[in-house]
Residue, then its C-alpha position, 0 to 999 in steps of 0.5 A: x714347078x707346078x707342071x712338074x708336080x702335075x706330071x708326078x700326079x699323073x704318074x701316080x694316078x696311072x700307078x694307083x688306078x689298077x689298084x683302086x680297080x682291084x680293091x673295088x673288084x675285091x670289095x674294099x672300095x666302091x666304084x663310085x669312090x674310084x671315080x671320085x678320085x678322077x672326076x668332080x661328080x661327087x661335088x657336083x652332087x653336093x650342089x645339084x639341089x642348092x643355090x648360093x655361095x657356100x663355106x667349104x671345109x676340108x679334112x683329110x680323114x677321121x681325126x681332122x673331121x672330128x677336129x674341124x666339126x666344132x668350127x664347122x658347127x659354130x660357123x654354121x650358126x653364125x652364117x646361116x645364109x651360107x650352106x656348108x660342105x665338107x670334103x674328106x680325102x679318105x672314105x673313112x673320113x667321109x663316113x665319120x663326117x656323115x655321123x658327126x655332121x649329118x646335115x652337111x653335104x659330104x664328098x670325097x675330094x679328087x686327086x689335085x689335078x688342076x682342071x679338076x680343082x678349078x671345076x670344083x671351085x666353079x661348082x661350089x663358089x665358096x665364100x672361103x675354103x677352110x682346111x684342117x691342119x696340114x692338108x696342103x693342096x697346091x692346085x686347090x689352093x692355086x684354083x681358089x686364089x685365081x677365083x678370089x676365094x680366101x684360103x684358111x688353114x686351121x689348127x695349122x701344125x707342121x712336125x719337124x719331119x714334115x718340115x724337113x721334107x717340104x724344105x727340099x722343095x721350098x721354092x715350090x712351097x713358097x708358091x703354094x703357101x703364098x695362096x694362103x690368106x690366114x694360117x691359124x697355127x697350133x704353136x710358135x714352132x709351127x708358125x715358124x716353120x710355115x713362115x720359113x716355107x713362105x707364108x707371110x708373117x702378117x698372115x700367121x696367127x698363133x691361137x693354140x690347139x683346137x683339138x684340146x677344146x673339142x676334146x674337152x667338149x666331147x668328154x662332157x657329152x659322151x656316156x659310156x654304153x652298158x657293154x663298156x660299163x660291165x667291163x669295169x665293175x670288178x676289174x682294173x682295166x688297161x686299154x691299148x687304144x688305136x693299136x697296129x700290127x706288132x703293138x698287140x704282141x707287145x701289149x699281150x706279153x706285158x699283160x701276161x706278166x702283169x696278170x701274175x700279180x694283178x689277176x683282176x686286171x683286164x686288157x682291152x685291145x682296140x685296133x685302129x682299123x676295125x677290119x683287123x679285129x679277127x687278126x687281133x683275136x688270133x694274136x690273143x689266142x696265139x699268146x695263150x689267152x682267151x679273147x672276147x669281143x666287146x659287142x658280146x660284153x652285155x650283163x649276162x656275159x659278165x662272168x665270161x670275163x674271168x675266163x676271157x681276160x682280154x676284150x677286143x673292141x670291135x665296135x666304131x666310135x666307142x674308144x673315147x668312152x672306154x678310155x673314160x672307164x680305163x685304170x691306165x691308157x696306152x695310146x697306140x701308133x707309137x711303139x711302131x713308126x706310125x706316128x702316135x694317135x689321139x692322146x687327148x682322149x684319155x687325158x680329158x678323162x683324167x687318166x694316166x696316159x702312156x705311149x711309145x717312142x714314135x710320136x712324131x704326128x704330135x710332138x708338142x702335145x706329147x712333150x707338153x703332157x710329159x712335162x706336166x707329169x700327166x703322161x709317160x713315154x716309153x722306149x722299150x717293153x721293159x719300161x712299158x711293163x714297169x710304168x704300168x706295174x707302178x701305176x697299178x701298185x699305186x693308185x694315188x699316183x695313177x690318180x694324180x697323174x690323170x689329174x695332171x693330164x686334165x689340168x694341162x689341157x684345161x690350162x691350154x683351152x681357148x684356141x676354138x674361141x680364138x680361131x672362130x674370132x679370126x675366121x668371123x672377122x675374115x667372113x664378115x669383111x668378105x661378105x661386106x665387100x660383095 
């Protein structure tokens, strides 16, 4: 089955290569990035001036990089003799990694061809491969096992949708997951799904969601910057965070209705991808409202907010702090079938959280917050309007809802410590045996 998988990868590579070249010619991707998908040169550069063994972390994109950062930092301190490297799958993940772990060598992981994965293992000589969440790379895992490198899956989760897809190739997944040395699962449900696909029960531990610990830690160190603080001086604030095409239109329609009863309400739209800012500005103008870029919201421009009641976040990395300043938070990727985005960020600031019907990327977390009364899931534009209007009309209820969200997270913290204990025990055993 590995041969069939490799053939599919080759066909996919032939299909995507012209697209990658075209994107490069249009400036959307660098030639080096294209080259990195089909070679180990990027990985080789991380060891060109280094010696000895390493801890290799892999995280797919931005959210996964942020999630693995506290684990990486703690193990880096605990095992200083081992250099640390981090691979990502997306260029966006690589860029955020360079910001949050600037002292760590970062590279893009190439396509999962067997010869490339074997070569990377030989170049890096990792003491362990630590993979965040649900990054299942068959040839990478197999190459690690062949070189006796333990594979640790941290914060492991498997949604019902993903589980259903993997069941179609269950015999192959049994082979792949047999190479996982230790699987640290978020929930009992995810652990059972991994076991059903082939991870031996003795290798699975249920430790909880480390992203909860990370979000609580991050909230204590994020200070709102002045362009954001000015937004809340004389306004109630509705934040539409991590929005996608189609969601801004809904939010603008709801906002226009809300403004009839709450004229001081300010809407802040934070598109998931910053390159959509111009398109979002056009959506605002098409709705008959005026928009202002967040980067223009300094104190001298505060009076402009009365004439431009919609602010579009056009800076990278400020959404979490913005959640801390809002009155009500809507989390995007959920009104359209994307799967939802990070609902922890507003919850750690004790803000009432609202999201749409499509939360299949975070089903357990969404259910947990809703069951505690710290979040609301809506299924229509009308429901979205009704819930926001109620929270604006009843500040005490909004406050209580936010407190329930925060208290739920605090009650479920501790996964980070349990994860570090499990990995430390494994690494200590590995080092003692060599």
